PyMOL Python script that loads the backbone (N, CA, C, O; Angstrom):
from pymol import cmd

cmd.read_pdbstr("""\
ATOM      1  N   MET A   1    -140.702-111.575  95.045  1.00  0.00           N
ATOM      2  CA  MET A   1    -139.292-112.051  94.213  1.00  0.00           C
ATOM      3  C   MET A   1    -139.051-111.407  93.425  1.00  0.00           C
ATOM      4  O   MET A   1    -140.008-111.124  92.705  1.00  0.00           O
ATOM      5  N   CYS A   2    -137.570-110.723  93.023  1.00  0.00           N
ATOM      6  CA  CYS A   2    -137.167-110.321  91.484  1.00  0.00           C
ATOM      7  C   CYS A   2    -135.893-111.790  91.031  1.00  0.00           C
ATOM      8  O   CYS A   2    -135.086-112.641  91.405  1.00  0.00           O
ATOM      9  N   CYS A   3    -136.843-110.902  89.609  1.00  0.00           N
ATOM     10  CA  CYS A   3    -135.392-112.454  89.096  1.00  0.00           C
ATOM     11  C   CYS A   3    -134.561-111.320  88.482  1.00  0.00           C
ATOM     12  O   CYS A   3    -134.738-110.179  88.054  1.00  0.00           O
ATOM     13  N   SER A   4    -133.663-112.117  88.638  1.00  0.00           N
ATOM     14  CA  SER A   4    -132.382-111.449  88.071  1.00  0.00           C
ATOM     15  C   SER A   4    -131.875-111.676  86.561  1.00  0.00           C
ATOM     16  O   SER A   4    -130.924-111.001  86.166  1.00  0.00           O
ATOM     17  N   ALA A   5    -132.416-112.498  85.812  1.00  0.00           N
ATOM     18  CA  ALA A   5    -132.235-112.923  84.410  1.00  0.00           C
ATOM     19  C   ALA A   5    -134.093-112.927  83.757  1.00  0.00           C
ATOM     20  O   ALA A   5    -135.022-113.567  84.248  1.00  0.00           O
ATOM     21  N   LEU A   6    -134.148-111.868  82.380  1.00  0.00           N
ATOM     22  CA  LEU A   6    -134.721-111.588  81.913  1.00  0.00           C
ATOM     23  C   LEU A   6    -135.135-112.544  81.016  1.00  0.00           C
ATOM     24  O   LEU A   6    -134.506-112.378  79.971  1.00  0.00           O
ATOM     25  N   PRO A   7    -136.136-113.753  80.914  1.00  0.00           N
ATOM     26  CA  PRO A   7    -136.161-114.092  80.171  1.00  0.00           C
ATOM     27  C   PRO A   7    -136.010-114.560  78.122  1.00  0.00           C
ATOM     28  O   PRO A   7    -136.808-113.852  77.508  1.00  0.00           O
ATOM     29  N   GLU A   8    -135.313-115.389  77.287  1.00  0.00           N
ATOM     30  CA  GLU A   8    -134.586-114.867  76.110  1.00  0.00           C
ATOM     31  C   GLU A   8    -136.251-114.801  75.677  1.00  0.00           C
ATOM     32  O   GLU A   8    -136.811-114.191  76.588  1.00  0.00           O
ATOM     33  N   ASP A   9    -136.628-114.951  75.282  1.00  0.00           N
ATOM     34  CA  ASP A   9    -138.390-114.856  74.635  1.00  0.00           C
ATOM     35  C   ASP A   9    -138.919-113.644  74.666  1.00  0.00           C
ATOM     36  O   ASP A   9    -139.596-112.978  73.883  1.00  0.00           O
ATOM     37  N   LEU A  10    -138.266-113.412  76.243  1.00  0.00           N
ATOM     38  CA  LEU A  10    -139.524-112.089  76.920  1.00  0.00           C
ATOM     39  C   LEU A  10    -138.545-110.817  75.974  1.00  0.00           C
ATOM     40  O   LEU A  10    -139.012-110.062  75.121  1.00  0.00           O
ATOM     41  N   VAL A  11    -137.323-110.873  76.368  1.00  0.00           N
ATOM     42  CA  VAL A  11    -136.533-109.875  75.721  1.00  0.00           C
ATOM     43  C   VAL A  11    -136.450-109.563  73.781  1.00  0.00           C
ATOM     44  O   VAL A  11    -136.340-108.534  73.116  1.00  0.00           O
ATOM     45  N   THR A  12    -136.540-110.677  73.510  1.00  0.00           N
ATOM     46  CA  THR A  12    -136.970-111.004  71.889  1.00  0.00           C
ATOM     47  C   THR A  12    -138.442-110.382  71.135  1.00  0.00           C
ATOM     48  O   THR A  12    -138.726-109.825  70.075  1.00  0.00           O
ATOM     49  N   ALA A  13    -138.790-110.605  71.731  1.00  0.00           N
ATOM     50  CA  ALA A  13    -140.202-110.443  72.057  1.00  0.00           C
ATOM     51  C   ALA A  13    -140.328-108.208  71.813  1.00  0.00           C
ATOM     52  O   ALA A  13    -140.696-107.572  70.825  1.00  0.00           O
ATOM     53  N   GLN A  14    -139.828-107.690  73.222  1.00  0.00           N
ATOM     54  CA  GLN A  14    -139.203-106.597  73.418  1.00  0.00           C
ATOM     55  C   GLN A  14    -138.765-106.285  71.759  1.00  0.00           C
ATOM     56  O   GLN A  14    -139.500-105.927  70.839  1.00  0.00           O
ATOM     57  N   ARG A  15    -137.245-106.572  71.752  1.00  0.00           N
ATOM     58  CA  ARG A  15    -136.882-106.350  70.821  1.00  0.00           C
ATOM     59  C   ARG A  15    -137.808-106.205  69.385  1.00  0.00           C
ATOM     60  O   ARG A  15    -137.819-105.070  68.907  1.00  0.00           O
ATOM     61  N   ALA A  16    -138.283-106.849  68.940  1.00  0.00           N
ATOM     62  CA  ALA A  16    -139.433-106.928  68.082  1.00  0.00           C
ATOM     63  C   ALA A  16    -140.295-105.733  67.548  1.00  0.00           C
ATOM     64  O   ALA A  16    -140.454-105.050  66.536  1.00  0.00           O
ATOM     65  N   TRP A  17    -140.945-105.949  69.349  1.00  0.00           N
ATOM     66  CA  TRP A  17    -141.459-104.592  69.577  1.00  0.00           C
ATOM     67  C   TRP A  17    -141.124-103.619  69.166  1.00  0.00           C
ATOM     68  O   TRP A  17    -141.668-103.097  68.193  1.00  0.00           O
ATOM     69  N   GLU A  18    -140.383-103.240  69.639  1.00  0.00           N
ATOM     70  CA  GLU A  18    -138.859-102.059  69.566  1.00  0.00           C
ATOM     71  C   GLU A  18    -138.705-101.535  67.448  1.00  0.00           C
ATOM     72  O   GLU A  18    -138.881-100.484  66.831  1.00  0.00           O
ATOM     73  N   ARG A  19    -138.369-102.719  67.113  1.00  0.00           N
ATOM     74  CA  ARG A  19    -138.625-102.333  65.469  1.00  0.00           C
ATOM     75  C   ARG A  19    -139.764-102.507  65.221  1.00  0.00           C
ATOM     76  O   ARG A  19    -139.810-102.330  64.004  1.00  0.00           O
ATOM     77  N   THR A  20    -140.676-102.724  65.533  1.00  0.00           N
ATOM     78  CA  THR A  20    -141.801-102.872  64.561  1.00  0.00           C
ATOM     79  C   THR A  20    -142.737-101.138  64.746  1.00  0.00           C
ATOM     80  O   THR A  20    -143.464-100.672  63.869  1.00  0.00           O
ATOM     81  N   TYR A  21    -142.431-100.445  66.146  1.00  0.00           N
ATOM     82  CA  TYR A  21    -142.554 -99.716  66.595  1.00  0.00           C
ATOM     83  C   TYR A  21    -142.119 -98.111  65.187  1.00  0.00           C
ATOM     84  O   TYR A  21    -142.668 -97.240  64.511  1.00  0.00           O
ATOM     85  N   ARG A  22    -140.564 -98.788  65.585  1.00  0.00           N
ATOM     86  CA  ARG A  22    -140.286 -97.380  64.811  1.00  0.00           C
ATOM     87  C   ARG A  22    -140.330 -97.648  63.723  1.00  0.00           C
ATOM     88  O   ARG A  22    -139.932 -96.656  63.113  1.00  0.00           O
ATOM     89  N   SER A  23    -140.778 -99.019  62.524  1.00  0.00           N
ATOM     90  CA  SER A  23    -141.223 -98.888  61.224  1.00  0.00           C
ATOM     91  C   SER A  23    -142.501 -98.268  61.335  1.00  0.00           C
ATOM     92  O   SER A  23    -142.747 -97.508  60.399  1.00  0.00           O
ATOM     93  N   LEU A  24    -143.397 -98.371  62.219  1.00  0.00           N
ATOM     94  CA  LEU A  24    -144.512 -97.454  62.498  1.00  0.00           C
ATOM     95  C   LEU A  24    -144.579 -96.377  61.986  1.00  0.00           C
ATOM     96  O   LEU A  24    -145.197 -96.207  60.935  1.00  0.00           O
ATOM     97  N   ALA A  25    -143.764 -95.126  62.818  1.00  0.00           N
ATOM     98  CA  ALA A  25    -142.829 -94.238  62.774  1.00  0.00           C
ATOM     99  C   ALA A  25    -142.399 -93.915  61.580  1.00  0.00           C
ATOM    100  O   ALA A  25    -142.329 -92.694  61.440  1.00  0.00           O
ATOM    101  N   ASP A  26    -141.997 -94.690  60.413  1.00  0.00           N
ATOM    102  CA  ASP A  26    -141.062 -94.230  59.458  1.00  0.00           C
ATOM    103  C   ASP A  26    -142.582 -93.872  58.497  1.00  0.00           C
ATOM    104  O   ASP A  26    -143.603 -94.544  58.352  1.00  0.00           O
ATOM    105  N   PRO A  27    -142.274 -92.829  58.079  1.00  0.00           N
ATOM    106  CA  PRO A  27    -142.717 -92.028  56.778  1.00  0.00           C
ATOM    107  C   PRO A  27    -143.040 -93.479  55.756  1.00  0.00           C
ATOM    108  O   PRO A  27    -144.150 -93.930  55.471  1.00  0.00           O
ATOM    109  N   ALA A  28    -141.936 -93.911  55.415  1.00  0.00           N
ATOM    110  CA  ALA A  28    -141.680 -94.314  54.115  1.00  0.00           C
ATOM    111  C   ALA A  28    -142.585 -96.144  54.033  1.00  0.00           C
ATOM    112  O   ALA A  28    -142.553 -96.896  53.059  1.00  0.00           O
ATOM    113  N   ASN A  29    -143.234 -96.385  55.260  1.00  0.00           N
ATOM    114  CA  ASN A  29    -144.674 -97.685  55.595  1.00  0.00           C
ATOM    115  C   ASN A  29    -145.588 -96.988  55.414  1.00  0.00           C
ATOM    116  O   ASN A  29    -146.618 -97.510  55.841  1.00  0.00           O
ATOM    117  N   ARG A  30    -145.769 -95.840  54.890  1.00  0.00           N
ATOM    118  CA  ARG A  30    -147.381 -95.766  55.080  1.00  0.00           C
ATOM    119  C   ARG A  30    -148.348 -96.422  54.296  1.00  0.00           C
ATOM    120  O   ARG A  30    -149.535 -96.118  54.414  1.00  0.00           O
ATOM    121  N   GLN A  31    -147.864 -97.534  53.286  1.00  0.00           N
ATOM    122  CA  GLN A  31    -148.990 -98.270  52.911  1.00  0.00           C
ATOM    123  C   GLN A  31    -149.051 -99.700  54.213  1.00  0.00           C
ATOM    124  O   GLN A  31    -149.728-100.728  54.245  1.00  0.00           O
ATOM    125  N   ARG A  32    -147.987 -99.125  55.176  1.00  0.00           N
ATOM    126  CA  ARG A  32    -148.314-101.285  55.566  1.00  0.00           C
ATOM    127  C   ARG A  32    -148.461-100.768  57.369  1.00  0.00           C
ATOM    128  O   ARG A  32    -148.190-101.507  58.315  1.00  0.00           O
ATOM    129  N   THR A  33    -149.032 -99.101  57.493  1.00  0.00           N
ATOM    130  CA  THR A  33    -149.605 -99.263  58.744  1.00  0.00           C
ATOM    131  C   THR A  33    -150.431-100.325  59.320  1.00  0.00           C
ATOM    132  O   THR A  33    -149.961-100.755  60.374  1.00  0.00           O
ATOM    133  N   THR A  34    -151.843-101.038  58.833  1.00  0.00           N
ATOM    134  CA  THR A  34    -152.252-101.777  59.523  1.00  0.00           C
ATOM    135  C   THR A  34    -152.113-102.988  59.718  1.00  0.00           C
ATOM    136  O   THR A  34    -152.987-103.632  60.298  1.00  0.00           O
ATOM    137  N   ALA A  35    -150.845-103.607  59.216  1.00  0.00           N
ATOM    138  CA  ALA A  35    -150.355-104.648  59.503  1.00  0.00           C
ATOM    139  C   ALA A  35    -149.464-104.603  60.877  1.00  0.00           C
ATOM    140  O   ALA A  35    -149.590-105.445  61.766  1.00  0.00           O
ATOM    141  N   LEU A  36    -148.090-102.964  60.955  1.00  0.00           N
ATOM    142  CA  LEU A  36    -147.660-102.766  61.254  1.00  0.00           C
ATOM    143  C   LEU A  36    -147.958-102.999  62.757  1.00  0.00           C
ATOM    144  O   LEU A  36    -147.444-103.625  63.684  1.00  0.00           O
ATOM    145  N   ARG A  37    -149.313-101.988  62.505  1.00  0.00           N
ATOM    146  CA  ARG A  37    -150.330-101.840  64.157  1.00  0.00           C
ATOM    147  C   ARG A  37    -150.660-103.524  64.661  1.00  0.00           C
ATOM    148  O   ARG A  37    -150.641-103.589  65.890  1.00  0.00           O
ATOM    149  N   ARG A  38    -150.872-104.498  64.182  1.00  0.00           N
ATOM    150  CA  ARG A  38    -151.450-104.945  64.107  1.00  0.00           C
ATOM    151  C   ARG A  38    -150.691-106.172  64.833  1.00  0.00           C
ATOM    152  O   ARG A  38    -151.252-107.110  65.400  1.00  0.00           O
ATOM    153  N   ARG A  39    -148.845-105.909  64.654  1.00  0.00           N
ATOM    154  CA  ARG A  39    -147.985-107.160  64.288  1.00  0.00           C
ATOM    155  C   ARG A  39    -147.532-105.911  66.517  1.00  0.00           C
ATOM    156  O   ARG A  39    -147.343-106.501  67.581  1.00  0.00           O
ATOM    157  N   LEU A  40    -147.530-104.525  66.364  1.00  0.00           N
ATOM    158  CA  LEU A  40    -147.284-103.563  67.651  1.00  0.00           C
ATOM    159  C   LEU A  40    -148.094-104.701  69.024  1.00  0.00           C
ATOM    160  O   LEU A  40    -147.444-105.223  69.930  1.00  0.00           O
ATOM    161  N   LEU A  41    -149.098-104.800  68.891  1.00  0.00           N
ATOM    162  CA  LEU A  41    -150.745-104.971  69.333  1.00  0.00           C
ATOM    163  C   LEU A  41    -150.119-106.351  69.610  1.00  0.00           C
ATOM    164  O   LEU A  41    -149.469-106.415  70.654  1.00  0.00           O
ATOM    165  N   GLU A  42    -150.214-107.678  68.716  1.00  0.00           N
ATOM    166  CA  GLU A  42    -149.635-108.714  69.003  1.00  0.00           C
ATOM    167  C   GLU A  42    -148.648-109.450  69.865  1.00  0.00           C
ATOM    168  O   GLU A  42    -148.646-110.571  70.374  1.00  0.00           O
ATOM    169  N   LEU A  43    -147.593-108.174  69.851  1.00  0.00           N
ATOM    170  CA  LEU A  43    -146.191-108.170  70.845  1.00  0.00           C
ATOM    171  C   LEU A  43    -145.978-107.433  71.968  1.00  0.00           C
ATOM    172  O   LEU A  43    -144.913-107.463  72.583  1.00  0.00           O
ATOM    173  N   SER A  44    -147.096-106.649  72.338  1.00  0.00           N
ATOM    174  CA  SER A  44    -148.002-105.974  73.486  1.00  0.00           C
ATOM    175  C   SER A  44    -148.090-106.792  73.924  1.00  0.00           C
ATOM    176  O   SER A  44    -147.057-107.157  74.486  1.00  0.00           O
ATOM    177  N   VAL A  45    -149.140-107.601  74.031  1.00  0.00           N
ATOM    178  CA  VAL A  45    -149.469-109.040  74.247  1.00  0.00           C
ATOM    179  C   VAL A  45    -148.962-110.063  75.262  1.00  0.00           C
ATOM    180  O   VAL A  45    -149.286-110.579  76.332  1.00  0.00           O
ATOM    181  N   LYS A  46    -147.627-110.081  74.001  1.00  0.00           N
ATOM    182  CA  LYS A  46    -146.664-111.234  74.240  1.00  0.00           C
ATOM    183  C   LYS A  46    -145.780-110.380  75.178  1.00  0.00           C
ATOM    184  O   LYS A  46    -144.897-111.154  75.548  1.00  0.00           O
ATOM    185  N   VAL A  47    -145.604-109.346  75.665  1.00  0.00           N
ATOM    186  CA  VAL A  47    -144.378-108.768  76.554  1.00  0.00           C
ATOM    187  C   VAL A  47    -145.525-108.152  77.320  1.00  0.00           C
ATOM    188  O   VAL A  47    -144.972-107.813  78.367  1.00  0.00           O
ATOM    189  N   TRP A  48    -146.918-107.773  77.428  1.00  0.00           N
ATOM    190  CA  TRP A  48    -147.239-107.250  79.095  1.00  0.00           C
ATOM    191  C   TRP A  48    -148.014-108.701  79.445  1.00  0.00           C
ATOM    192  O   TRP A  48    -148.506-108.578  80.566  1.00  0.00           O
ATOM    193  N   TRP A  49    -148.169-109.428  79.142  1.00  0.00           N
ATOM    194  CA  TRP A  49    -148.894-111.170  79.675  1.00  0.00           C
ATOM    195  C   TRP A  49    -148.312-112.321  80.156  1.00  0.00           C
ATOM    196  O   TRP A  49    -148.773-113.276  80.780  1.00  0.00           O
ATOM    197  N   HIS A  50    -146.756-111.937  79.580  1.00  0.00           N
ATOM    198  CA  HIS A  50    -145.190-113.062  79.557  1.00  0.00           C
ATOM    199  C   HIS A  50    -145.803-113.394  81.254  1.00  0.00           C
ATOM    200  O   HIS A  50    -146.048-112.650  82.203  1.00  0.00           O
ATOM    201  N   PRO A  51    -145.879-114.700  81.077  1.00  0.00           N
ATOM    202  CA  PRO A  51    -145.957-115.551  82.179  1.00  0.00           C
ATOM    203  C   PRO A  51    -144.251-114.669  83.768  1.00  0.00           C
ATOM    204  O   PRO A  51    -144.320-114.527  84.989  1.00  0.00           O
ATOM    205  N   TYR A  52    -143.433-114.449  83.053  1.00  0.00           N
ATOM    206  CA  TYR A  52    -142.000-113.996  83.811  1.00  0.00           C
ATOM    207  C   TYR A  52    -143.061-112.783  85.185  1.00  0.00           C
ATOM    208  O   TYR A  52    -142.886-112.766  86.403  1.00  0.00           O
ATOM    209  N   TRP A  53    -143.862-112.122  84.541  1.00  0.00           N
ATOM    210  CA  TRP A  53    -144.036-111.235  84.859  1.00  0.00           C
ATOM    211  C   TRP A  53    -144.702-111.149  86.170  1.00  0.00           C
ATOM    212  O   TRP A  53    -144.828-110.080  86.768  1.00  0.00           O
ATOM    213  N   GLN A  54    -145.252-112.607  86.742  1.00  0.00           N
ATOM    214  CA  GLN A  54    -145.977-113.077  87.644  1.00  0.00           C
ATOM    215  C   GLN A  54    -145.066-113.316  89.062  1.00  0.00           C
ATOM    216  O   GLN A  54    -145.623-113.412  90.155  1.00  0.00           O
ATOM    217  N   GLN A  55    -143.322-113.416  88.865  1.00  0.00           N
ATOM    218  CA  GLN A  55    -142.492-113.330  89.172  1.00  0.00           C
ATOM    219  C   GLN A  55    -141.911-112.366  89.961  1.00  0.00           C
ATOM    220  O   GLN A  55    -141.738-112.449  91.177  1.00  0.00           O
ATOM    221  N   ALA A  56    -141.426-110.876  88.793  1.00  0.00           N
ATOM    222  CA  ALA A  56    -140.833-110.769  88.738  1.00  0.00           C
ATOM    223  C   ALA A  56    -141.498-109.513  89.476  1.00  0.00           C
ATOM    224  O   ALA A  56    -142.634-109.075  89.292  1.00  0.00           O
ATOM    225  N   GLY A  57    -140.136-108.854  90.701  1.00  0.00           N
ATOM    226  CA  GLY A  57    -140.498-107.311  91.382  1.00  0.00           C
ATOM    227  C   GLY A  57    -140.119-106.554  90.116  1.00  0.00           C
ATOM    228  O   GLY A  57    -139.588-106.651  89.009  1.00  0.00           O
ATOM    229  N   ALA A  58    -141.143-105.177  91.568  1.00  0.00           N
ATOM    230  CA  ALA A  58    -141.161-103.859  91.137  1.00  0.00           C
ATOM    231  C   ALA A  58    -140.295-103.346  90.473  1.00  0.00           C
ATOM    232  O   ALA A  58    -139.477-102.939  91.298  1.00  0.00           O
ATOM    233  N   GLY A  59    -139.787-102.987  89.009  1.00  0.00           N
ATOM    234  CA  GLY A  59    -139.307-102.094  88.979  1.00  0.00           C
ATOM    235  C   GLY A  59    -138.215-103.339  87.182  1.00  0.00           C
ATOM    236  O   GLY A  59    -137.262-103.040  86.463  1.00  0.00           O
ATOM    237  N   GLN A  60    -139.075-104.555  87.253  1.00  0.00           N
ATOM    238  CA  GLN A  60    -138.488-104.991  86.059  1.00  0.00           C
ATOM    239  C   GLN A  60    -138.770-104.642  84.678  1.00  0.00           C
ATOM    240  O   GLN A  60    -137.951-104.620  83.759  1.00  0.00           O
ATOM    241  N   ARG A  61    -139.823-104.411  84.630  1.00  0.00           N
ATOM    242  CA  ARG A  61    -140.064-103.613  83.027  1.00  0.00           C
ATOM    243  C   ARG A  61    -139.439-102.526  82.851  1.00  0.00           C
ATOM    244  O   ARG A  61    -138.938-102.419  81.732  1.00  0.00           O
ATOM    245  N   GLY A  62    -139.302-101.777  83.469  1.00  0.00           N
ATOM    246  CA  GLY A  62    -138.548-100.724  83.394  1.00  0.00           C
ATOM    247  C   GLY A  62    -136.886-101.207  82.706  1.00  0.00           C
ATOM    248  O   GLY A  62    -136.143-100.819  81.804  1.00  0.00           O
ATOM    249  N   ALA A  63    -136.896-102.174  83.665  1.00  0.00           N
ATOM    250  CA  ALA A  63    -135.172-102.911  83.686  1.00  0.00           C
ATOM    251  C   ALA A  63    -135.495-103.698  81.750  1.00  0.00           C
ATOM    252  O   ALA A  63    -134.893-103.307  80.750  1.00  0.00           O
ATOM    253  N   LEU A  64    -136.189-104.412  81.766  1.00  0.00           N
ATOM    254  CA  LEU A  64    -136.194-104.801  80.466  1.00  0.00           C
ATOM    255  C   LEU A  64    -136.180-103.928  79.135  1.00  0.00           C
ATOM    256  O   LEU A  64    -135.332-104.107  78.261  1.00  0.00           O
ATOM    257  N   ARG A  65    -137.312-102.850  79.038  1.00  0.00           N
ATOM    258  CA  ARG A  65    -136.877-101.923  77.948  1.00  0.00           C
ATOM    259  C   ARG A  65    -135.643-101.414  78.048  1.00  0.00           C
ATOM    260  O   ARG A  65    -134.978-101.241  77.028  1.00  0.00           O
ATOM    261  N   SER A  66    -135.001-101.000  79.689  1.00  0.00           N
ATOM    262  CA  SER A  66    -133.306-100.512  79.573  1.00  0.00           C
ATOM    263  C   SER A  66    -132.914-101.149  78.781  1.00  0.00           C
ATOM    264  O   SER A  66    -132.663-100.805  77.625  1.00  0.00           O
ATOM    265  N   SER A  67    -132.762-102.424  79.364  1.00  0.00           N
ATOM    266  CA  SER A  67    -131.925-103.459  78.499  1.00  0.00           C
ATOM    267  C   SER A  67    -132.013-103.397  76.905  1.00  0.00           C
ATOM    268  O   SER A  67    -131.138-103.390  76.039  1.00  0.00           O
ATOM    269  N   GLU A  68    -133.006-103.368  76.870  1.00  0.00           N
ATOM    270  CA  GLU A  68    -132.951-103.282  74.779  1.00  0.00           C
ATOM    271  C   GLU A  68    -132.414-101.799  74.498  1.00  0.00           C
ATOM    272  O   GLU A  68    -131.895-101.584  73.403  1.00  0.00           O
ATOM    273  N   ARG A  69    -132.504-100.888  75.327  1.00  0.00           N
ATOM    274  CA  ARG A  69    -131.591 -99.839  75.315  1.00  0.00           C
ATOM    275  C   ARG A  69    -130.334 -99.941  74.403  1.00  0.00           C
ATOM    276  O   ARG A  69    -130.122 -99.673  73.221  1.00  0.00           O
ATOM    277  N   GLU A  70    -129.156-100.718  76.016  1.00  0.00           N
ATOM    278  CA  GLU A  70    -128.354-100.872  75.451  1.00  0.00           C
ATOM    279  C   GLU A  70    -127.364-101.845  74.784  1.00  0.00           C
ATOM    280  O   GLU A  70    -126.133-101.852  74.761  1.00  0.00           O
ATOM    281  N   LEU A  71    -128.810-103.126  73.946  1.00  0.00           N
ATOM    282  CA  LEU A  71    -128.862-103.835  72.868  1.00  0.00           C
ATOM    283  C   LEU A  71    -128.629-103.083  71.647  1.00  0.00           C
ATOM    284  O   LEU A  71    -127.674-103.248  70.888  1.00  0.00           O
ATOM    285  N   GLU A  72    -129.436-102.369  71.535  1.00  0.00           N
ATOM    286  CA  GLU A  72    -129.781-101.421  70.657  1.00  0.00           C
ATOM    287  C   GLU A  72    -129.152-100.279  70.045  1.00  0.00           C
ATOM    288  O   GLU A  72    -129.670 -99.735  69.069  1.00  0.00           O
ATOM    289  N   PRO A  73    -128.068 -99.875  70.550  1.00  0.00           N
ATOM    290  CA  PRO A  73    -127.546 -98.843  70.291  1.00  0.00           C
ATOM    291  C   PRO A  73    -127.923 -97.724  69.419  1.00  0.00           C
ATOM    292  O   PRO A  73    -127.970 -98.243  68.303  1.00  0.00           O
ATOM    293  N   GLY A  74    -128.244 -96.372  69.286  1.00  0.00           N
ATOM    294  CA  GLY A  74    -128.449 -95.967  68.534  1.00  0.00           C
ATOM    295  C   GLY A  74    -129.498 -95.807  67.748  1.00  0.00           C
ATOM    296  O   GLY A  74    -129.561 -95.231  66.662  1.00  0.00           O
ATOM    297  N   THR A  75    -130.509 -96.471  68.495  1.00  0.00           N
ATOM    298  CA  THR A  75    -131.509 -96.520  67.873  1.00  0.00           C
ATOM    299  C   THR A  75    -132.816 -95.333  68.024  1.00  0.00           C
ATOM    300  O   THR A  75    -133.942 -95.306  67.529  1.00  0.00           O
ATOM    301  N   ARG A  76    -131.839 -94.074  69.260  1.00  0.00           N
ATOM    302  CA  ARG A  76    -133.234 -93.173  69.729  1.00  0.00           C
ATOM    303  C   ARG A  76    -132.660 -91.836  69.752  1.00  0.00           C
ATOM    304  O   ARG A  76    -133.360 -90.869  70.053  1.00  0.00           O
TER     305      ARG A  76
END
""", "prot")
cmd.dss("prot")
cmd.show_as("cartoon", "prot")
cmd.util.cbc("prot")
cmd.orient("prot")
């Protein structure tokens, strides 16, 4: 069964993941890499094990990432 709408908490976690990933790649944040890596791991677990994936159809993980890219233009 495929779900048409992504849960808001899942989208929010994916947005936070993208922001944290970009922060980790920023050389200005060298002093914060441990905290950023821990945050990235925490968010990865939230996104990967979200209950939505139990009912979502194939391809929905890609839809989450592409919807994130559409919501934050110019970040890549």
